[in-house]
N, C-alpha and C positions, 0 to 999 in steps of 0.2 A: 514468579520461583516457586510457588507451588505447580505450575503445573511439572517445575524440573526434579521436587522431589516424592510427585506420586509418577514418572516413566523411571525410574532411581525404582522404586519399591518398585515399580510390574516388573520391569527386566532382572532384576532378583527373585522376584515367584516364577518370574517360565527359570530361572537357568538350575532352581529349585524341583520343579519342575521336570526338567530335562529337557529343557526346550534346547534346539543347538540352537549356537554363538553366531552359524551362519543363516540365519531363522529370525534371527531378533536382530538383527544387519539389516537382512531383508523389511525391514520391520520399521523399520529406525529409516533406511531409504525409500519408503514406498512411506510413510508423512512424513519427509518434508518434500522431493515430490509434491505431495496432494495441496502441502503451504505452498510452494511455488503457481502454482499449479493454484487458485485461490487468488495470488496475491501477482497474479497475470488477469484471472478475472477482474477482478476490486481495476484495475488501473486502467486496462480493457476500456472498461463502464465510464472511471471517467474522462479518457480521450474521448467516446461517441458523448456525455454530456454537453462536455467544450466544443463538440460538434456542431450537437441540435443550440448551442445560445447561442446571443445577440451580448453582441460585442460595442459596447455601453465607453461614456466613464464615469469616474467616478470618484469620490472621494471619501478618504478611512474619518468614517468617523465615533471612532470610539472603539474598544480596548476587550472583549468584554473576555471573564474569566468565569472556565466551564463548571456551573454545580458541587460537579459530580467529581472532575476531575484533576481540575483544579490547571488544567492551561488557559494560554492566552489564544482569543478567538479574533480577528481584522474584525470588522465588522463595515459594510459600508453606503455612501447615501449616494442614491441612485437614480434622482427621480422625483428628486421629492422620500424617498421612502430607502431604511435604511438595511440593509441582507449584509449576512453572514458569511462570514468565508466558508469554503469548506471544509478545506483543510488546521491546519493549527496556528499560529503566529509564530515560524522564526527565531532562537533564539539569537542567534549572530542578527548581528542591524540589526538591531530588534526598532532601537529606535529610531532611524531614519527612514528606513524600508510602510514605516506604522507608524505614522506623526499626525497628529491631527488635522488634519486639512489640504495631507497629502494629494494631486490626487492624479488616476490611476488608471490607464483601459483595464477594465477587467468582461469576465465575459457571465454574464445574468443573464440566469437558468432559470423563468421563472414558469416554471412549473413546479420546482421543488425550492423555491424562494430560496436561492444560495449564486454565488457570485465565490468563480477562479481568477482570485491575481495572476499572478506573475509569473509567481511563486506555486504552485497551483496543477501553474499548466506544464510549467519543466517538469514536476513534481511528478506527473500524472503521463506527462512524455517521456521521461529517462527512466519508471517502474517499467510503463514497458518494454519494451526494451535488456532491459535489463532480469529482469522477472523472468521474461520470456526466457533469454539467452542461458540463463539456471535453470528453470525448469530443462530446457532441452540439452543440457548437465551433465545434470543432475540422470536425466532419465541414459539416456546413453551411460552414463558413470554403471547404471547399479543394476544395465544391458551384462555389462562386459562380465564385471566383477564375476557375477550370478551365473551369469549363463545362457544367455539368453537371445534370443533370434540377436541375426545381427546388420547391421545395420548396412547394404551398403549401398552404390548408390551402377555398380558394374558389375553384369551376371556374364 
């Protein structure tokens, strides 16, 4: 919420100083493009870590509460050691997905001492596709709106 207020104040100041609406819109589109690029990189790193992880059987041992942010973190016991999941708990079907003692296949990233459960794996794979598509669409839209170079496959 604070970021939105800062953004609105910044836009009002830019308008007061005489910056054109087109330049402000171009800046906002550029900001959205950078955010989508960062999201694409994040999900790509997650997928690469999954690919380099070992697929093992784990048991849900507990659901911890993050001390700073308050969301639930599922923990899995794998080969006698407890590992936290990379992503927080799903809110929907939480009792079914994270019931204590439930066995499931997880990807163990021993280097970072984390696991990727089925939800984290699916979220990462879908996240790469959707964020990359969003990045490409925002880039094309920005180039189209602001008279950038037209991308053409045929010359």
